[in-house]
N, C-alpha and C positions, 0 to 999 in steps of 0.2 A: 277225775279233780278229787283229789283226796279228801275226806274231813277235816274238819277245821280240829284243833286240840284245841280243849274246852280249858280254861286256866282261871283260877281266882285271882282276885289283887287285894287284897288289906295294905292301906295305906294311912299313914296321919305325919302332921307338922307340929311343932312346938315352940314356943320362942320365949323368953327372960327377958320379958319388956319388948315392946313393939315400935321401934326395931331393936335387935339385940342381940346376943346369941342366939342360932336356932338349932335345931336338927329336927332329921324324918325318919324315920322308919315304916319298911317296907315288908307285907310275909306274901309269897306269892305258893301256890297251891295246884296241882297239876298230878291228880290222880293220891298215890301215896306219896309221891314226892313235896319234899317241902322245901323253900329258900327264902334266908332272913337276909336284908339289906337293909344298912342304915348309912349315916350322914350327915353334916352338917358344915354350917358357916357361921363367923366369928361376930358379924355384922349383918342381920339380913330381917324378913318378918315372916310371922306366921304364916300369910297367905303364901311367901316364896316359898315355905318347907312346905307347906301344904300340896301345891304346885309340882315341888321338885319329887316326892313321893312317887306321884301318880307319873312323874317323866322317869325315874328311876325302874319303875317297877314295868310300864311299858318297853324301857329299851332294854330288860333282861332277856326281852323275848325273841327270841332269834328265829322265826319264823311268823307268820301272821296266824293269828288266835282269834278263837272266842273267846274274850273276856269279860268277867264281871268285877266290876274294879268297884269296891267298897269303899266307901272315904264318908266322915263325919262331917267336912268341909262343905257348908252352905255354897261357899265363893265358887268351890272346884264344879261342885255338882249342877248349880243353877246356871253359871254362865255357858256352860257346853248344852245340856238339857234343853235351857230355855234361847239358845242362839246367841246370845249374848257375843262370846270370843270371836265367831263368825260374824258379826256385824263390825266389831269392833278392828279385825283385821279388815275387812273391806270400807271401813272409814279409814284406813291410814293408822292405824290404831290411837283413834279417838273415840270413846266413848257418846260423846255430842259435841256440837259446835264449839264447844271451850275447855272441855276437860278430856285431858289423854286417861286411854286405859292402865291401869297399872300392868306391869309385869309381860310388856310386850313380848319380850323374850321367850319367856316361858311359857305363855299361851301358844306361841309360834311353833313352839317344842313340841307340846302336847294335841295341837292340830293336828301337825305332821303325822304324828304317833297314831289318832284317831281313822288318820286314814288308810293307815297298813293294818289298824286289826276292824273286827266287831266288836265292838264293846259297848254295854251295859254297865250305866253308872248306878249306882244303889249305894243312898244315903242310908248312912246307921248315924245313930244316937251316941253321939260320943261320951266316955266314961257311964255308960248303962250296961255293961256286966260281956259286950261283945267278947269274948275271948282273943281274937283274932287284934280288935281294933286295941282293945287293951294292952295286947302283945306290942304294936306298932306304936304306941303311946308311950312306952317304958324306952324302947329302942329310940327314941324319938328326945323323950327326955334326959337318956345318958350320953349323946352326943351333943345336945348345946352345953352340957354340966362339962363337958371335956373343955371349954373356953372359960370356966370361970377362974 
């Protein structure tokens, strides 16, 4: 069995208004290789863009990898680390008996992608000088500005 490739993925999402036009930015790093991805939607939320960034980053991998995924989104990090997203799925995408979980379509994609890779989720403070997080933020903002 071959050793899994180690990839770093930095992600960020941004939105002007919530909901409003939104964008995401992704930086993938493997050894000395680097790839940047970005996109956006005319009407979305910040949380959806944070989730899309993670999805796009993980979908860019063409084989199972050992991933360090960096995000400044507590929504993303905590829902996975604390098992909330798995519980929501087990409960038919309900957070509790009366409140539906938001963004079940994106959570389903993320959970499926997490099954394909060994992912370590790492929270980084946003706008705190992390160069890759700052780059992702710039790409995300540039994407939502296209909808103005």
